[in-house]
C-alpha positions in Angstrom: 66.6 -25.7 -91.1 68.6 -23.7 -93.3 71.3 -21.6 -91.7 70.3 -18.5 -93.5 66.7 -18.9 -92.2 67.0 -16.3 -89.6 68.6 -13.9 -92.0 65.3 -14.1 -94.1 63.0 -13.5 -91.3 64.8 -11.3 -88.8 61.6 -9.8 -87.4 59.8 -13.3 -87.0 57.6 -13.5 -84.0 55.9 -16.8 -84.0 57.2 -20.0 -85.5 55.3 -23.3 -85.9 57.2 -26.5 -86.8 54.4 -28.7 -85.6 53.8 -32.1 -87.3 57.2 -32.7 -88.6 60.2 -34.9 -87.8 62.4 -32.4 -86.3 64.4 -33.2 -83.3 65.7 -30.3 -81.1 69.3 -31.0 -81.6 71.9 -28.5 -80.7 72.3 -27.1 -84.1 68.4 -26.4 -84.5 68.4 -24.7 -81.2 71.3 -22.5 -82.2 69.4 -21.5 -85.3 66.3 -20.7 -83.3 68.4 -18.7 -80.9 69.4 -16.4 -83.7 65.7 -15.2 -84.1 65.8 -12.8 -81.3 62.4 -11.4 -81.9 60.6 -14.6 -81.6 57.9 -14.5 -79.1 56.3 -18.1 -79.8 57.7 -21.5 -80.8 55.6 -24.5 -81.6 57.6 -27.8 -81.7 54.7 -30.1 -81.0 53.7 -33.3 -82.7 57.2 -34.5 -83.5 58.1 -38.0 -84.1 54.8 -39.7 -83.7 53.2 -37.7 -80.7 50.0 -38.9 -79.8 46.8 -37.0 -80.5 48.3 -35.2 -83.7 46.6 -35.0 -86.8 48.9 -36.2 -89.7 48.4 -35.1 -93.3 50.7 -37.4 -95.4 51.1 -41.1 -95.9 54.7 -40.9 -94.7 53.8 -39.2 -91.4 51.0 -41.7 -90.8 53.5 -44.5 -90.8 55.8 -43.1 -88.2 52.8 -42.1 -85.8 53.2 -44.1 -82.6 50.9 -42.8 -79.8 52.3 -43.3 -76.2 55.3 -45.1 -77.4 58.9 -44.4 -78.1 59.8 -43.4 -81.7 61.7 -45.9 -83.6 64.5 -43.5 -84.8 65.7 -40.1 -83.4 68.9 -38.4 -84.7 71.8 -38.7 -82.6 72.6 -35.3 -81.6 69.5 -34.6 -79.7 67.9 -33.9 -76.3 67.1 -37.5 -75.7 66.7 -39.2 -72.3 69.9 -39.6 -70.4 71.7 -36.7 -72.2 72.3 -33.3 -71.0 70.2 -30.8 -73.1 71.3 -27.4 -73.3 68.5 -24.8 -74.2 69.4 -21.9 -76.4 66.3 -19.8 -76.4 65.7 -16.4 -77.9 65.8 -13.5 -75.5 62.1 -12.4 -76.1 60.7 -16.0 -76.4 57.3 -15.9 -74.4 55.9 -19.4 -74.9 57.3 -22.8 -76.0 54.8 -25.6 -77.1 56.4 -29.2 -77.1 53.1 -31.0 -76.6 52.4 -34.3 -78.2 56.0 -34.9 -78.7 57.2 -38.6 -79.2 60.9 -37.6 -78.9 60.3 -37.0 -75.1 58.8 -40.5 -74.4 60.3 -42.2 -71.2 62.8 -40.4 -69.0 62.8 -36.6 -69.4 66.3 -35.3 -70.2 68.4 -33.2 -68.1 67.8 -29.7 -69.2 70.2 -26.8 -68.8 69.2 -23.2 -69.6 72.2 -21.6 -71.2 70.8 -18.2 -72.3 68.5 -15.6 -70.5 65.1 -15.4 -71.9 61.7 -14.1 -71.1 60.0 -17.6 -71.4 56.8 -17.7 -69.3 54.7 -20.6 -70.6 55.9 -24.2 -71.4 53.6 -26.9 -72.6 54.9 -30.6 -72.3 51.6 -32.3 -72.2 50.8 -35.6 -74.0 54.6 -36.5 -74.5 54.6 -39.9 -72.9 57.1 -38.7 -70.2 57.1 -41.5 -67.5 59.9 -40.2 -65.1 61.1 -36.7 -64.4 64.2 -37.9 -62.9 66.6 -34.9 -63.1 66.3 -31.2 -61.8 66.1 -28.4 -64.3 69.5 -26.5 -64.1 70.5 -23.1 -65.2 73.9 -22.0 -66.5 76.0 -19.6 -64.0 74.0 -16.5 -63.5 71.0 -17.5 -65.6 67.6 -17.3 -64.1 64.0 -18.2 -65.5 60.8 -16.4 -65.6 58.7 -19.4 -66.4 55.3 -19.0 -64.8 53.4 -22.0 -66.2 54.3 -25.7 -67.0 51.8 -28.1 -68.4 52.8 -31.7 -68.0 49.4 -33.1 -68.2 48.5 -36.5 -69.7 52.0 -37.9 -69.6 51.4 -41.2 -67.5 54.2 -39.9 -65.4 55.0 -41.9 -62.2 57.3 -39.5 -60.3 59.1 -36.1 -60.3 62.3 -35.5 -58.6 61.8 -33.6 -55.3 64.5 -31.0 -56.4 63.1 -30.7 -60.0 62.3 -27.1 -59.4 64.7 -26.0 -56.7 67.2 -24.4 -59.0 67.0 -21.4 -61.5 64.9 -19.3 -59.0 61.7 -21.2 -59.9 60.5 -20.4 -56.4 60.0 -16.8 -57.5 58.5 -17.3 -60.9 56.7 -20.4 -61.1 52.9 -19.8 -60.4 51.0 -22.7 -62.4 51.7 -26.4 -62.6 49.4 -28.8 -64.4 49.9 -32.5 -63.7 46.4 -33.9 -64.8 46.4 -37.5 -66.2 49.6 -39.0 -64.6 50.2 -41.7 -62.1 51.7 -39.8 -59.2 49.7 -41.9 -56.6 51.5 -45.1 -57.8 54.2 -44.7 -55.1 55.6 -48.2 -56.2 56.7 -46.7 -59.3 58.6 -43.8 -57.7 62.0 -44.2 -59.2 62.9 -40.4 -58.8 63.3 -40.1 -55.0 64.8 -42.2 -52.2 61.6 -41.8 -50.2 59.1 -43.5 -52.3 56.3 -41.6 -50.5 57.6 -38.3 -51.5 55.2 -37.7 -54.2 54.9 -34.0 -54.5 58.1 -32.9 -52.6 58.9 -30.7 -55.7 56.4 -28.1 -54.7 57.7 -27.3 -51.4 60.2 -24.5 -52.5 57.4 -23.0 -54.9 56.1 -20.4 -52.4 54.6 -18.5 -55.1 52.7 -21.2 -56.6 49.0 -20.2 -57.3 47.6 -23.1 -59.4 48.2 -26.8 -58.7 46.4 -29.4 -60.8 46.7 -33.1 -59.6 43.6 -34.4 -61.3 43.5 -38.0 -62.4 46.6 -39.2 -60.5 45.3 -42.3 -58.8 45.7 -40.5 -55.5 43.9 -42.2 -52.5 45.4 -40.7 -49.5 46.5 -37.3 -48.3 49.4 -38.8 -46.3 51.7 -38.2 -49.2 50.3 -34.6 -50.0 51.3 -32.7 -46.8 53.5 -30.3 -48.7 50.5 -28.7 -50.2 49.8 -27.1 -46.8 53.0 -25.2 -47.1 51.7 -23.2 -50.3 50.5 -20.1 -48.7 49.9 -18.3 -52.0 47.9 -21.2 -53.6 44.5 -20.2 -55.0 43.4 -23.0 -57.1 43.8 -26.7 -56.1 42.4 -29.4 -58.4 42.1 -33.0 -56.9 39.4 -34.1 -59.1 39.1 -37.6 -60.4 41.2 -39.3 -57.9 40.4 -42.0 -55.2 39.9 -39.9 -52.0 37.2 -41.2 -49.7 37.6 -38.3 -47.3 39.4 -34.9 -47.3 42.2 -34.7 -44.7 44.3 -31.8 -45.7 44.9 -28.9 -43.3 43.7 -25.6 -44.9 44.9 -23.2 -42.0 47.9 -21.9 -43.8 46.2 -22.0 -47.3 44.8 -18.5 -46.5 44.5 -17.4 -50.4 42.7 -20.6 -51.6 39.5 -19.7 -53.5 38.9 -22.9 -55.5 39.0 -26.5 -54.3 38.1 -29.1 -56.9 37.1 -32.5 -55.4 34.8 -33.7 -58.1 34.5 -37.4 -59.0 36.1 -38.8 -55.9 34.7 -41.3 -53.3 33.8 -38.5 -50.7 30.5 -39.3 -48.8 30.7 -35.8 -46.8 33.1 -33.4 -45.4 34.1 -33.7 -41.8 33.2 -31.0 -39.1 36.9 -30.1 -38.9 36.9 -29.4 -42.7 33.8 -27.5 -42.9 35.1 -25.4 -40.1 38.3 -24.5 -41.9 36.6 -23.8 -45.1 34.3 -21.4 -43.2 37.3 -19.7 -41.5 38.9 -19.6 -45.1 35.8 -17.8 -46.5 35.7 -15.2 -43.6 39.3 -14.3 -43.9 39.4 -14.3 -47.7 38.6 -11.3 -49.8 37.6 -13.3 -52.8 34.6 -15.7 -52.9 35.5 -19.5 -52.1 34.1 -22.2 -54.1 34.1 -26.0 -53.9 33.2 -28.7 -56.3 31.9 -31.9 -55.2 30.2 -33.2 -58.3 30.4 -36.8 -59.0 31.0 -38.1 -55.4 29.1 -40.7 -53.7 27.6 -38.2 -51.2 25.7 -40.1 -48.3 22.2 -39.0 -47.1 22.7 -40.6 -43.6 22.8 -39.4 -40.0 26.5 -39.6 -40.2 26.6 -36.7 -42.7 23.7 -34.7 -41.2 26.1 -32.1 -39.9 27.5 -31.5 -43.6 24.1 -30.9 -45.2 23.2 -28.4 -42.4 26.5 -26.8 -43.2 25.7 -26.7 -46.8 22.4 -25.1 -46.2 23.8 -22.1 -44.1 27.2 -21.5 -45.6 28.0 -18.8 -48.1 30.6 -20.9 -49.8 29.7 -21.5 -53.5 29.3 -25.0 -54.6 30.2 -25.6 -58.3 27.5 -27.5 -60.3 25.5 -28.2 -57.2 22.4 -29.1 -59.2 24.4 -32.1 -60.4 25.2 -33.5 -56.9 23.4 -36.6 -55.8 23.3 -38.5 -52.4 22.1 -41.9 -51.5 19.9 -42.9 -48.5 20.5 -46.1 -46.5 17.8 -47.9 -48.7 19.7 -47.3 -52.0 17.5 -44.5 -53.1 19.2 -41.4 -54.6 18.1 -37.8 -54.7 19.5 -34.6 -56.4 20.6 -31.8 -54.2 18.6 -29.3 -56.3 16.3 -29.0 -53.2 18.6 -29.3 -50.4 16.0 -28.2 -47.9 13.9 -31.2 -48.7 16.8 -33.7 -48.2 17.8 -31.9 -45.1 14.3 -32.2 -43.7 14.0 -35.8 -44.4 17.4 -36.4 -42.6 16.4 -34.3 -39.6 13.2 -36.3 -39.2 15.1 -39.5 -39.3 18.2 -38.6 -37.4 16.9 -36.2 -34.8 13.9 -38.6 -33.9 16.3 -41.4 -33.3 18.6 -39.1 -31.6 16.0 -38.0 -29.0 15.1 -41.6 -28.4 18.7 -42.5 -27.7 19.0 -39.3 -25.5 15.7 -40.3 -23.6 17.0 -43.9 -23.0 20.4 -42.6 -22.0 18.7 -40.1 -19.5 16.5 -42.7 -18.0 19.4 -45.1 -17.5 21.4 -42.2 -16.1 18.7 -41.2 -13.6 18.1 -44.8 -12.5 21.7 -45.2 -11.9 22.0 -42.0 -10.1 19.0 -43.0 -7.7 20.8 -46.3 -7.1 24.1 -44.9 -6.4 22.5 -42.1 -4.3 20.5 -44.7 -2.0 23.5 -46.8 -1.6 25.8 -43.8 -0.7 23.2 -42.8 1.8 22.8 -46.2 3.2 26.6 -46.6 3.5 27.5 -42.8 3.9 29.4 -43.4 7.2 31.4 -46.4 5.8 32.2 -44.2 2.6 33.1 -41.1 4.8 35.3 -43.4 7.0 37.1 -44.8 3.8 37.7 -41.4 2.7 39.0 -40.3 6.0 41.3 -43.2 6.1 42.7 -42.5 2.7 43.3 -38.9 4.0 44.9 -40.4 7.0 47.3 -42.6 5.2 48.3 -39.6 2.9 49.5 -37.9 6.0 52.0 -40.9 6.3 51.1 -41.6 10.0 51.9 -45.1 10.5 49.3 -47.2 12.1 50.7 -49.7 14.8 49.1 -52.5 16.8 51.1 -50.8 19.9 48.0 -48.7 20.6 48.5 -45.2 22.3 45.2 -45.5 24.3 43.5 -48.3 26.2 40.2 -46.9 24.9 38.6 -44.0 23.3 35.6 -42.7 25.3 32.8 -41.2 23.2 30.2 -39.1 25.0 28.3 -35.9 24.6 29.8 -32.7 25.9 27.0 -32.2 28.3 28.2 -35.4 30.1 31.7 -34.1 30.1 31.7 -33.2 33.7 30.8 -36.7 34.8 33.5 -38.3 32.6 36.3 -35.9 33.5 35.6 -35.4 37.2 34.0 -38.7 38.3 35.0 -41.5 35.6 38.5 -41.0 34.6 39.8 -40.2 38.1 38.5 -43.6 39.2 39.8 -45.6 36.1 43.2 -43.8 35.3 45.0 -45.1 38.4 48.6 -46.1 38.8 47.4 -49.8 39.4 45.7 -50.3 36.1 48.2 -48.3 33.9 45.1 -47.4 31.7 45.1 -44.4 29.5 42.0 -43.1 27.9 41.4 -40.8 24.9 38.6 -38.1 25.3 37.9 -35.2 23.0 38.4 -32.4 25.4 41.9 -33.6 26.3 43.4 -35.6 23.5 42.0 -34.1 20.2 44.5 -32.0 18.3 43.7 -28.3 18.1 43.4 -27.0 14.7 43.0 -30.5 13.0 39.5 -31.4 11.4 37.2 -33.0 13.8 36.6 -36.0 11.7 40.4 -36.5 11.3 40.5 -36.4 15.1 37.8 -38.9 15.4 39.7 -41.3 12.9 42.9 -40.8 14.9 41.1 -41.6 18.1 39.5 -44.8 16.8 42.7 -46.2 15.3 44.9 -45.5 18.1 42.7 -46.9 20.7 42.4 -50.7 21.6 38.7 -50.3 22.4 36.0 -47.7 22.3 33.6 -47.1 25.1 30.2 -45.2 24.3 28.6 -43.4 27.1 25.1 -43.4 25.7 22.7 -40.9 27.4 19.8 -38.9 26.3 22.3 -36.1 25.2 24.3 -38.7 23.3 21.4 -39.9 21.3 20.8 -36.3 20.1 24.4 -35.5 19.2 25.3 -35.7 15.6 29.0 -36.0 16.3 28.4 -38.9 18.8 26.3 -40.7 16.1 29.1 -40.3 13.7 31.6 -41.9 16.3 29.2 -44.7 16.9 28.8 -45.6 13.2 32.5 -45.0 12.2 33.4 -47.3 15.0 30.9 -49.8 13.4 32.6 -49.7 10.2 35.9 -50.4 11.8 34.4 -53.5 13.1 33.8 -54.8 9.5 30.0 -54.8 9.9 28.6 -52.9 6.9 24.9 -53.3 7.9 23.5 -50.5 10.1 22.7 -52.2 13.6 20.3 -51.0 16.3 21.9 -49.9 19.6 20.8 -53.2 21.4 22.8 -55.4 18.8 26.0 -53.5 19.7 26.3 -55.4 22.8 27.4 -58.3 20.7 30.4 -56.4 19.5 32.7 -57.4 22.3 35.8 -57.2 20.2 35.4 -53.6 19.4 33.4 -51.5 21.9 31.8 -51.3 25.3 28.3 -49.8 25.4 27.3 -48.0 28.7 23.9 -47.0 28.9 23.0 -44.2 31.1 19.1 -44.4 31.5 19.3 -42.3 34.6 22.0 -39.8 35.2 21.9 -39.8 39.1 21.4 -43.5 39.3 24.5 -44.1 37.2 26.5 -41.7 39.2 25.5 -43.2 42.5 26.2 -46.7 41.3 30.0 -45.5 40.5 30.1 -43.9 43.9 28.9 -47.0 45.8 30.5 -49.7 43.8 33.4 -48.1 41.7 35.5 -51.5 42.1 32.7 -53.5 40.6 31.9 -51.2 37.7 35.6 -50.9 36.8 36.0 -54.7 36.8 32.7 -54.9 34.5 33.9 -52.4 32.1 37.4 -53.7 31.6 36.4 -57.4 31.6 34.4 -56.5 28.5 37.4 -54.7 27.0 39.6 -57.6 27.5 
């Protein structure tokens, strides 16, 4: 470029040098810097950039799509060199797309002058690695709002690429369609190879993020997106996602989510709930694009189609959606109600059958457990009380406190207290008996007292009278003693005479006769009872 070029066109606003062999060397940038009224600069299609139309035989010879140019002048912004950018103050947009000189590693760029640059196009340049952060000279800031680096086959971007120059305040749109950011094995830019999009973390004003066609297959490496509170447009189309596992709670301004041409069968309940909350809290309409996904018309996805039917979220190009049934047949979602009706007939019918089978099994199990529990109710109750007993940390010992626990009805208490005990508890025998009226602890639950009496007594004596047979608590004591003996089958009273190791059964068929028998032959009665005990 002639040094007096700027003198000839001092008011030039748009300059296009597209389709030449001009390299942005330092001298050229200085000449362009002199064009202070320049608003737009087109440096696209330099050195064999792919996709450009060439007009002369000489230019056709040097065209090398997606490959490094054979020769670039030495004093240029080539990979591995620091590239100072001298830009006119009023420059608004810079187009360097289809530029073969940027093939490979993107150079280390340093903005040396303050400008009004807002839009930068670096698409189709063959940039494979964005290895260095973009710097600014001391006191210089950028006002760049949009960067397009689409279709570069780029493998990685430095996590600190946009952490300088106040990018976090200005940058609103990044287009990265058609790269290879999903190839974590090719990440040469960061120590952590899984740090795919760490560069977006400081960009809190980012509104548009296009990651389409990047071979992405998991959201594990995309968690930084969740921090972009001002994000409005997220394009994840033409990747390899089989589900959507991104938390949308903080993306309160998101209005468009493009998931088209992935491998998604349906959205989960959690995702549909978050989208619904997003729609309710967002002033603008929310839309989702699921075109080209392998939607599944199965019971597993019934909730998703029911949600599609009732939600007010807009589905872009919904008439082009298809879903596949289990038999392989496919149907368009133009008539979603028909698809939903077929699924409900199939899934809800089988669901009711499962519920019925489960209900019958549950009822049968409940009846079985109830009957078993009723049959062994005293044993279960005894075990429960034993557990309570041991929790109180009362230590059971074979050194029993009482010789025997006497179980009787309270209507027979007069005979027991005034007649029986005075004749049995004599110094010669050294016997000590436990009875409710005298030895039960006041304030303690009656069942706990019964357990304590049974476990602290060497034997148990049952005074069976007509009152005993009518008493609920006497029967409890009788059958709990039965459980202590280890006999888990309920036994008639007559067979208890065989349980000589545990209890002595005294039948009072006639109160007076029994009383007279004790009066007339107390010694013989005492020896009978305690011979059974021992």
